[in-house]
N, C-alpha and C positions, 0 to 999 in steps of 0.2 A: 339721767340726773336724779339724784335722791330727793325724796319728798320729806326726809327727816332733817330736822334742824338741830344743830349742836348748840347747847346753851351753857352759859357760865354766869356767875353772879352779875357781871357787867351788862348782859343782855336779857336777864331774867324778866325785868319789868316789861320790856318791849315784846319779847317772844312768848311770855306766859301771862303775866298779870293784865296787860293791856290788850291781849288778843281777844277778838270778838267771837271766834270759834271756840269750841271745846278743845282742850289740849290733852293729848295722851302723852304722858311722860313715862319713859322706861328707865328705871334705875337699875343698872346691871353692870357688874364689873366686866372687863374684856377678857372673858375666860373661853373655854372650849365651846360652850353653847352660844356664845354671843353672836357669831355670824348667822346662825340659824334663826335666832330670835330677831335679829335685825332684818332678815329677809321677810319674816312674817309681819313685822311692824311696817315695813315698806309697802307690802301688799295692802295692808289696812289703810295706810296713808293714801294710797292711790284710790282705793275703793271709796273712801269717805272724804276725798279732797275738798268738797264743798262744805263739809260740816266739821272737819277735824284738822287740827294741826298736831303733828307728831314731833316730840322733842326728846333729846337724850342729853343728860349732863356730860360735859367733857370729863374724861377720866380724872383729871386733876381736881375737879370740883365734886366728885361723887360723894365723898364723906360729908361735905357741907349739906348737900341735898338730902342725904339720908338723915342727918340730924334735924334739919328744918322740917321734914315731913314725917318724922318718927318712923323711919323705915328700918325694921329690925332684920329683915332677910331680903335676899335678892335672888332672882329678879323680882321686882315689884313694878306693877303697872298702875299708874295713878291717872284718873280722869279729873281734870281741873277746869273750872270755869272762873275766869278772872283771878286765878291763883288759888281758889278755894277748892278743896277736894270734894268731888261728888261721887267717887267710886274708887275702889282699890281691889286688885287681885295680887296674890303672892304666888310665885312659882312660874316655871316654864309654861308657855301657852302656845298651843297650836293655833292655826288660823281661825278655826271655828270657835274655839273658846274665846279668843280675843274679839272676834266679831260679835259674839253674844254679849260680852262685857261692854263693848262700845255702844251697841244698840241700847242696852239697859241704861248706861250712863247718859246717853243722849236723851233718852226718855225722861230720866229722873232730873237731868239738868235743865229741862224745860221750865222748871219752877225755881231755878237758881236765882240768886240776887241779881238784879239789873244794875246798870251803871248808876252810880250815886247812892246805891244801897247795898254795897258789897262787903261790908266788913264789920268785924267786931271792934 
């Protein structure tokens, strides 16, 4: 069973903004490199299951997510807390690169806005 959640605008609030864990969002078209990146992301999702929720926009919503988060290139990995970005990397990532990114985002996210104080 996959630990990766597919999102679209209808479930974004529930799966990203209202999520208590940090969210790792992979914005990537379904191209030749997608299956390998999905495998890496699933490994990270399993390793960090208690601290992290991993989401991917459905293909039909990819353009909207790219616009909402000013994503110029793909793949892009975003670390989000309550829908607010706390980290970003651009480009294909192996397991070690993604692990370092998640560790840094979790550490920096410790000072992220708490409930009731989360937005501009």
